[in-house]
Structure formats: C-alpha cells, structure tokens
C-alpha positions in Angstrom: 134.1 204.2 -188.7 131.7 204.0 -186.0 132.6 205.7 -182.7 130.4 204.5 -180.1 132.4 201.9 -178.7 133.4 202.0 -175.3 137.0 201.1 -175.3 137.7 200.1 -171.6 135.0 197.5 -171.9 136.5 196.0 -175.0 140.0 195.7 -173.1 138.0 194.1 -170.4 136.5 191.6 -172.7 139.9 190.8 -174.3 141.3 190.3 -171.2 138.9 187.9 -170.1 139.5 186.1 -173.2 142.9 185.5 -172.7 142.7 184.4 -169.1 138.7 182.3 -169.3 139.1 180.6 -172.8 142.9 180.5 -173.0 143.0 183.0 -176.5 146.5 184.7 -177.2 146.4 188.9 -177.5 148.7 188.2 -181.0 145.0 186.5 -182.5 142.8 188.4 -180.8 144.0 192.2 -181.2 144.3 191.9 -185.2 140.6 190.8 -185.7 139.5 194.0 -183.8 141.5 196.5 -185.8 138.7 197.2 -188.2 136.0 197.8 -185.0 138.3 200.5 -183.4 139.4 203.9 -184.8 143.5 203.9 -185.6 143.7 206.0 -183.0 142.1 203.9 -180.1 144.5 200.7 -181.4 147.2 201.8 -179.8 145.7 202.6 -176.2 143.8 199.5 -176.6 147.1 197.3 -176.8 148.8 199.3 -174.3 145.3 198.3 -172.0 145.7 195.0 -172.8 149.4 194.2 -172.3 149.4 196.7 -169.4 147.1 194.6 -167.5 148.4 191.4 -168.7 152.0 192.3 -167.2 151.3 193.8 -163.8 148.0 191.0 -163.3 148.6 189.7 -159.8 149.5 193.6 -158.4 145.8 194.4 -159.7 144.5 191.1 -158.5 145.9 192.1 -155.0 144.6 195.5 -154.7 140.9 194.4 -155.9 141.1 191.6 -152.8 142.2 194.4 -150.3 139.5 196.5 -151.4 136.4 193.9 -152.2 135.3 191.4 -149.6 134.1 189.0 -152.1 135.3 188.3 -155.9 132.8 189.0 -159.2 132.7 185.7 -160.4 130.6 184.1 -163.0 128.6 186.6 -165.5 129.8 189.5 -163.9 133.8 188.4 -164.0 134.3 191.0 -166.8 133.6 193.7 -164.9 136.9 192.1 -162.6 138.6 192.6 -165.9 137.1 196.1 -166.2 137.8 197.4 -162.6 141.5 196.1 -163.7 141.5 198.0 -166.3 140.8 201.1 -164.7 143.2 200.8 -161.9 145.6 200.3 -164.3 145.2 203.4 -166.2 145.5 204.9 -162.7 148.7 203.5 -162.2 150.5 203.2 -165.3 149.1 205.9 -167.9 149.3 209.6 -168.3 145.1 209.7 -169.2 144.1 212.1 -166.4 142.2 210.6 -163.3 138.6 211.7 -164.2 138.8 210.6 -167.3 140.0 207.3 -167.0 137.2 206.8 -164.0 134.5 208.3 -166.0 135.3 206.1 -169.3 135.7 203.0 -167.1 132.1 203.3 -165.1 130.8 203.6 -168.1 132.1 200.6 -169.0 129.7 199.0 -167.0 127.1 199.9 -169.1 128.5 199.0 -172.6 128.7 195.4 -170.9 125.2 196.0 -170.5 125.9 195.6 -166.5 124.3 199.5 -166.0 123.4 198.3 -162.3 126.9 197.9 -161.4 128.2 201.3 -162.4 128.0 202.5 -158.6 130.0 199.6 -157.6 133.3 200.0 -160.2 133.2 203.7 -159.2 133.2 203.5 -155.4 136.2 200.5 -155.8 138.4 203.0 -158.1 137.9 206.2 -155.9 138.4 204.4 -152.8 141.8 202.5 -155.3 142.6 206.4 -155.6 142.4 207.5 -152.4 144.7 204.5 -150.7 147.0 204.1 -154.2 150.0 205.4 -152.2 149.2 203.0 -149.2 148.4 200.1 -151.1 151.3 200.0 -153.3 153.9 200.4 -150.5 152.1 197.0 -149.2 151.9 195.2 -152.5 155.7 195.8 -152.5 156.6 193.5 -150.3 154.3 190.8 -151.4 155.0 188.0 -153.9 152.5 189.5 -156.7 155.2 191.9 -156.8 157.3 190.1 -159.2 154.2 189.8 -161.6 154.9 185.7 -162.8 152.9 182.7 -162.1 154.4 180.5 -159.1 154.9 177.6 -161.3 157.6 179.5 -163.6 159.1 181.7 -160.7 160.1 178.3 -159.3 161.8 177.0 -162.4 163.4 180.7 -163.5 164.9 180.5 -159.8 165.9 177.0 -160.1 167.4 177.7 -163.7 169.3 180.9 -162.6 169.8 181.2 -158.7 172.0 184.1 -159.3 170.1 186.0 -162.2 166.6 185.5 -161.7 165.8 188.8 -160.4 167.3 190.3 -163.3 165.5 188.0 -165.5 161.8 189.1 -163.7 162.8 192.6 -163.8 163.1 192.2 -167.8 160.2 190.7 -168.1 158.1 192.8 -166.2 159.3 195.8 -168.6 158.3 197.2 -172.0 160.0 195.6 -174.8 163.2 197.5 -176.8 162.2 198.0 -180.7 164.9 196.4 -182.5 165.1 196.8 -186.1 167.0 194.3 -188.9 168.9 196.6 -191.5 168.2 195.0 -195.0 172.0 194.4 -196.5 170.7 194.8 -200.0 169.7 197.9 -199.5 172.3 199.5 -197.1 174.8 198.4 -195.0 173.8 199.2 -191.4 176.1 202.3 -191.0 174.0 204.1 -193.5 171.1 203.1 -192.6 171.7 204.7 -189.3 172.3 207.8 -190.6 168.9 207.8 -192.4 167.2 207.4 -189.3 169.6 210.0 -187.8 168.1 212.3 -190.4 164.7 211.5 -190.2 165.1 212.4 -186.6 164.9 208.7 -184.6 167.8 208.1 -182.2 169.4 204.6 -182.6 172.1 202.3 -181.9 173.9 199.7 -183.4 173.9 196.6 -181.9 177.2 195.1 -180.2 177.4 191.5 -182.4 174.7 191.0 -184.4 175.7 192.7 -187.7 172.3 193.5 -188.8 170.7 194.6 -185.9 169.9 198.3 -184.7 167.9 199.7 -181.2 165.7 202.8 -181.7 166.0 204.1 -178.2 162.2 205.4 -178.6 159.9 202.7 -180.5 158.5 204.4 -183.4 155.4 203.3 -186.0 157.0 201.8 -188.9 155.5 204.0 -191.3 158.0 206.9 -189.8 160.9 204.2 -190.8 162.7 205.3 -193.9 162.2 203.2 -196.6 160.2 200.6 -194.3 157.8 199.7 -197.4 160.3 199.1 -199.7 161.8 196.3 -197.3 164.8 198.5 -196.1 164.3 197.1 -192.7 161.9 194.7 -190.8 161.3 195.2 -187.3 162.9 191.9 -185.7 164.5 191.5 -181.8 167.8 191.4 -181.7 168.3 187.6 -180.4 166.1 186.2 -183.2 168.5 187.9 -185.8 171.6 185.5 -184.4 170.1 182.3 -185.6 170.6 183.4 -189.2 174.1 184.3 -188.3 174.6 181.1 -186.6 173.2 179.2 -189.7 175.7 181.2 -192.4 173.8 180.5 -195.3 174.7 180.8 -198.8 174.2 181.1 -202.0 172.9 178.2 -204.4 172.2 176.3 -201.4 169.3 174.2 -200.5 167.7 175.4 -196.7 164.7 174.8 -194.9 163.3 177.2 -192.4 160.9 174.9 -190.3 158.8 176.3 -187.9 158.8 179.6 -190.3 156.4 181.6 -189.6 155.5 184.6 -189.3 158.6 185.0 -191.7 161.3 187.0 -190.1 164.1 184.4 -190.1 162.9 183.1 -193.9 163.6 186.8 -195.3 166.7 187.4 -193.0 167.9 184.0 -194.5 167.0 185.3 -198.4 169.0 188.8 -197.4 172.3 187.1 -196.2 172.1 184.5 -199.5 169.3 185.9 -202.4 170.9 183.3 -204.4 169.7 180.5 -201.8 167.0 177.9 -202.2 165.0 178.1 -199.4 161.9 176.3 -198.1 160.1 177.5 -195.2 157.3 175.4 -193.7 154.9 175.6 -191.0 151.6 173.8 -189.3 149.6 177.1 -188.8 148.0 177.8 -192.6 146.8 181.3 -190.9 150.3 181.9 -189.8 151.6 181.4 -193.4 150.2 184.0 -194.7 152.4 186.2 -192.6 155.1 184.6 -194.1 153.9 185.8 -197.8 153.3 189.2 -196.8 157.0 189.4 -195.7 158.4 187.9 -198.7 156.3 189.8 -201.0 157.1 193.6 -198.9 161.1 192.7 -199.3 160.7 191.3 -202.5 162.1 187.6 -201.6 161.6 184.5 -203.1 160.8 181.2 -201.1 158.9 178.2 -201.3 156.1 178.3 -198.5 154.6 175.2 -197.4 151.8 174.3 -194.8 153.2 170.7 -193.2 154.0 169.1 -189.1 158.1 169.1 -188.5 157.0 165.8 -187.2 156.1 164.5 -191.1 158.6 165.9 -193.0 157.9 163.4 -195.7 154.5 164.6 -196.1 156.1 167.9 -197.8 159.3 167.2 -198.4 159.3 163.4 -199.5 163.2 162.1 -199.4 164.4 165.9 -200.1 167.9 166.5 -197.9 169.1 170.5 -197.3 172.8 171.8 -197.1 171.4 173.8 -194.0 168.4 173.4 -191.9 167.1 176.5 -189.3 164.7 174.8 -186.6 163.6 177.6 -184.6 161.4 175.1 -182.7 157.7 175.0 -181.1 158.4 176.3 -177.5 157.2 177.7 -173.9 158.2 180.9 -175.1 159.2 181.9 -171.9 162.6 183.8 -173.1 159.9 186.5 -175.3 157.5 187.8 -172.1 158.3 191.1 -172.3 156.8 191.1 -175.5 154.1 188.6 -175.2 152.9 189.4 -171.8 149.9 187.0 -171.8 152.4 184.3 -172.4 152.4 183.9 -168.1 148.6 183.3 -168.3 148.3 181.1 -171.2 151.1 178.8 -170.1 150.9 175.6 -167.3 153.8 174.2 -165.9 152.7 170.8 -167.0 153.2 172.3 -170.8 157.1 172.3 -170.6 157.4 168.6 -170.9 155.1 168.0 -173.3 156.7 171.0 -175.5 160.2 169.1 -175.1 159.0 165.9 -175.6 157.3 167.6 -179.2 160.6 169.5 -179.6 162.3 166.0 -179.6 159.9 164.0 -182.5 160.5 167.2 -184.3 164.5 167.2 -184.0 164.8 163.1 -184.8 162.2 163.4 -187.7 163.9 166.4 -189.5 167.7 165.2 -188.7 167.6 162.4 -191.6 166.9 165.1 -194.1 169.7 167.2 -193.5 172.6 166.2 -195.6 176.0 164.3 -194.6 178.6 167.8 -193.7 175.1 169.8 -193.6 174.5 172.3 -190.6 171.5 172.7 -188.4 170.7 175.6 -186.3 168.4 174.5 -183.0 166.6 177.5 -181.9 163.6 178.3 -179.0 162.7 182.0 -177.5 162.7 180.3 -174.3 165.0 180.1 -171.0 164.4 176.9 -169.5 167.3 174.5 -170.2 164.0 171.5 -170.3 163.6 173.0 -173.9 167.3 173.6 -174.1 170.9 172.5 -173.3 169.1 169.3 -171.9 167.0 168.6 -175.0 170.5 169.3 -176.9 172.3 166.7 -175.0 169.7 163.8 -175.2 169.4 165.1 -179.0 173.2 164.1 -179.3 173.3 160.8 -177.0 170.6 159.3 -179.6 172.5 160.4 -182.6 176.4 159.6 -182.8 176.3 161.2 -186.2 175.6 165.0 -185.0 178.2 167.0 -183.4 178.3 170.4 -181.6 180.3 173.5 -183.1 181.3 175.7 -180.8 179.2 175.7 -177.4 175.1 176.3 -177.1 174.3 179.7 -176.1 171.3 180.8 -173.9 170.5 184.8 -174.2 168.6 186.3 -171.2 166.0 188.9 -171.5 168.0 192.6 -170.9 166.1 195.8 -171.2 168.9 197.2 -173.7 169.5 194.1 -175.3 167.7 191.0 -176.9 165.1 189.1 -175.8 165.6 185.3 -174.1 166.6 182.8 -177.4 168.7 179.8 -177.2 171.0 178.5 -179.7 172.9 175.4 -181.1 174.9 174.7 -184.3 174.6 171.3 -185.2 176.8 169.3 -188.3 176.0 166.0 -189.3 179.4 164.1 -189.7 
C-alpha cells in the first residue's frame, strides 16, 4: 500500500470532479479504494461528503477572505481551501495537523508556489472563525441548498420546508433490514445488544432497525452470512406495500443495487423474481447482494421504456417500479445530489417516469399489483405523476392512499409510494 499520497489533495480533486464534471461520489470514491489505505477511506469519505454538505457556507467564507476567486487551473486549490475549512469547523483533527496536511496538498497538486496563500487564508479563517460563523448564520447560504431546490421545497411544503432542509443537512441514521429467513427482528435486536450495539426497532416497518451509532458492517452479527442488510427504513416500506407471495411472477424494475430485490425474496422465498436495470455496472451489485443473501433472481439489463426487448409478452403478478428520480429525498445520504441536479432535470425525469409507467403497465396481469415508488419529495415526480397516470389509464385504481415520507433525523429518508391495482 503506497502511503506517499496527500489525502486532502485527493479530496479536493474528487470534489472538483463532482462540481465541474458532474460525477457522483458513489462512483468516484469506490474507484479510489485501492489507492489509499483502509484507515484513510473513512476520512476521505468524511471530507468529501462533509464539504459538499456545507458547500455554500464554505463558499461564502472564502468570498469574505479572498479578493478574487481561484479559477481555471487553480480551481482545485479553491476546493483544497474548502477541505481545510471543513476540517477546522467540523472535525476533531487537531488544527495544526489539518493546516499542515492541507498546505502540503498544494505541493501534491503541483502548485507549491501557492502554499503560502493556502496557509495565509486558512490562518486568517482560524482567527476570524467565530465572527464569520455568526455572520454566515444570517446569510442565505445557511440553508446549504441551491436556490432553485430551496424554492421548490418551500413551494411544495410551505409549513415543513425548514424541517426538511434541516434533515437534509444532517448525517443520515444507519438503518438495517433484518433478514426474516434467519431471525425475527426481536431476536436480532438481542444479538446486537450482546455485541454491544445499541439499536431500536422502527414503529411501522417490520424488519427495520436503527443503530443509535453507525458502525462498520463487519461488526454486525452475521452480516457476511446475510442476517442483515444496510437499507433505509423508507426504502423497506416498498416491499411491505408490494406484499409479495410465494409462487408469484414478480418484476423489480430499476432494481440496482438490489436492496428491494433481496427484500422481496426474504418476504417470499418461493417467488419468481426478475430484476431489471438499465445500468450494466450497477447490476453487478444486484448479483453481489443476491449471493451474500443466498437468494436467486433472474437478473437482466434492460430499459424500462422498452420492456418487450427483455421480457417479450410476459406478464407479472406484481411489479415494483422504483422509478429514476431526482433523489431529493436522500440528500442527507448523497449530499452531492444538491450540486449534480439542475432545475430543468425535474421535468425531464417526470417525463421519463411517465414513459416507463405507460410501457410497463401492459405487463401487469389483470388483478395484479404495481407499487410506484421514488426517493423524491417533489410533487411533479410523485402525486402529480400518479394523478396523470390514473387519468391516462382507466383500468388502474389506487389502493388506499398514496404516501409521502419526508426525511427525519430518527426516521427514514424522503420517499413516495403508491399501490395500484389493475382492474
């Protein structure tokens, strides 16, 4: 393992790839795993996720301390400054170590002549930190969201927008799904307690358990043997609503990375499940999850808009469509979403969702059930999408009521579900 790298410069470059090239941390970070030591992985994740979580605040501070921004080839140094400030504000890394490592980042980025500048700005920040933070608390940047998204959340939730934004800005809770084929939830809670891991059961979703302090999966009882899976509580609600039964033909569409596919098979081990996703690379995660949990499903690469290409005229008893969406309900897990999405994406996504819904509906048997779900909190992708679909299809009826979960510090992510039956 080469240990002659500078972690702060790697973090700055990674943040640049998100902000300037539109790449996601969930793609970038795993690719760096074999380049850095195991103990540095968690810190790199903290620096990248944390910096992107509070980006507007760091931007504002840099504007106060520098006459002109660093642009062009020096842009990575701008991100390096952010990484330095994030450490001083939000980590327990001793200030002298954070400063030294960040300043050395300029050398690793082949800009040794800018060491003095980085050092000067960060020391100035240290001296003015308290006063700057007090001023930042009254500036628009305090909401830590891009203005277009803040506006949409305020319009959709005039009473609750502040709680939603606050929840988005926190670190996410760690939820587990207990594999009912191995243990009841209560039994697994006892195993966690014996391992010294404090956890509580979800009040509604039968397999969901929240850890009071997140931990490495390697310390979870029986994780390698498939006794539990890391999955948010709200995501688990999809399969409860789907209510799969043994012997049924079930389609999990847009299935990667496979959390819901495996949940279906834990609930109905004798079901015949087809898991389909458009992304070949992410399908390997579905296969890994199936293997760890010793479940079997037919895994196919395919586009939800052209089902005849991957299932012919086949019809299913149940379909779970976890549609491609803005992911505005899972910002606390993926803070880069705030900077990867654009306002114009929402209409495009809503149109894609409608196409998939219309294309897959003929593949549901008469009397069959479809669950439409997204990890979005925006009405255009959820309640409005559903109403438009019901108007287009007079053989579709809504079972019960649609449901919109909002992100909550002690509950699940933002998630929408609706259960449809084909008449």
